[in-house]
Each structure stands twice: as C-alpha cells, then as structure tokens.
Residue, then its C-alpha position, 0 to 999 in steps of 0.5 A: x216897121x221900117x227904119x229910118x235910114x239916113x245918109x250922112x246929112x252933112x251938106x258938104x256931102x251932097x252930090x253935085x252935077x256937072x252944071x252945079x260944079x261948072x257954077x262953083x268953079x265959074x267954068x263951062x260945063x265941057x270944062x267939068x267933063x274933061x277935069x272929071x275925065x282927067x282925074x282931077x277930082x274923084x267922081x261917083x259913077x251911077x250908070x250914066x250919071x256922074x256926080x261929085x261930092x261937094x267936099x271933094x270940089x272944095x278940097x280940089x279948090x284948096x289943093x288948086x289954090x296958089x299963094x301969090x308972091x307980094x312982089x317987090 
C-alpha cells in the first residue's frame, strides 16, 4: 500500500516560474532572470528549471518596501 505523501500544502510555498514572478512584480521576464542571477532572492534549481517559492517573493517585496517621507 502506498502512503499519501504531500509537500506542505501552504499556497505560500508554491513554486513560481519567471513569468509568474514577473507578473507579481510587474517587471519583464529578463529582469526576473537578472534578479535571480544577482541573488536578490533564493531560487530552487531543478536541472535547467529555476523557480522561487511564493513566500520568498513576498519576503523580497517586504524587504524592498520603503516608507515614503510625509514631506512638509
């Protein structure tokens, strides 16, 4: 009998491809690949495929968010 194994079903841990990430960040796919190569966020490599966890992208957005000064 096979056991039912499941990877964490938390939707925040979905693996996103460059197109998904580009859509979330509203940038181009080449920009996403540049960000991956620069190490802006950790990636999961599976052979030639490169993915990032959705939670990692949300953390990246949080780290990159700056508070605007209220001004005079």
